[in-house]
C-alpha positions, 0 to 999 in steps of 0.5 A: 549502470542500467536503468533498473539499478539507477531507479533502485538507487533513487528509491533508496535515497528517497527512503533514506531522506524520509527516514531522517525527516520522520525519525519520530514516527509515532501514531497518526491519522492522515486527513489528506488535507494540506501539504500531503507531499511534505509528509509523504515520499512519492516514488516515481511520481507522475504529476496530475495522476494523484489528487486530494478530494474532500479528505480522500487521496485519489490515485489514478490507476495506471499501468505498472506493477509492484508484484514481483520484479517489475517495480515500475508502478507510479505514485507510490506513497510512502511514509515512515512508521514505528518499528514493530520490534518495539511494540505492536503497530496497527495500520488501517484504511478504507479503499474504494475502486471499481476495477475492470482489468485483471489484477487491477488493485488498490492496496495498503502496504507494509513496505520496506522496499519495492522488493520487500513488502506485504500488501492487502487491498481490493483487486480484480482476480479472474473477474471477481472483486476480491480482498487479496493479501500477499507477501514479497521478499527479494521479488519472490511473491507469495499470495496469502489470501484471495477472498471474494467480496461484493462491495467496491468499498472495503476497510483493510488492516495490517497489524505487526508485532515483532516480526509477525504480521496479520491482515484483516478486512471488513466490508460495510455489511460486516460488524467485525474484522475478518482475518485474511492471512498472516506471515512473517515480515520481509524485514529490510531496513526501516518499516513504512506504510505505502499506498499503492494503486496499479495494473490499471488501463492505459486509456481509461481514466479511473481513480482509486480512493484511500481514506480513513488512514490510521497508524498507531500502537 
């Protein structure tokens, strides 16, 4: 068995345990205080490269990728959420980063597995800070939106009902949410919310921040 298959098996086992422990997955607001690691699975954890500061989850933006087949990014936070086939489910959070590397990003993700997910977040694309939304199924990727923004802080949101999902964003100068894109869900097993930051520099130490996370119906 190669390393990729072993890693896939470990992730599947972690998610199975998470599903059992979070079977009563309802609405919640994450304050990122006290016992975060007991409420979340952390895939490919690198200790010392994540921390909680003043109610904010900070992730060091390390090299690695979740877009396509690499699936080697570290400190991928995952937590079970309600099934949208039983009613609409809404996820929102505030993300902040000042990226310098091409495709460096911080995202909230509607997550089933490393190869089955939909992301929305802040990303540097060809030198332009942007909101990017993308869908991945069986490691096949499709970019749904690349929207230039001027702020290094942005609120992002995913809302699913049945098998349909819509993404929105809002910068501090906006009063209302603006739609980024929509797609069908790449369903595979139980749904989770995932918090991800990757494609960062190997040498420079940079921390992306995620706060105000809410999940509800």
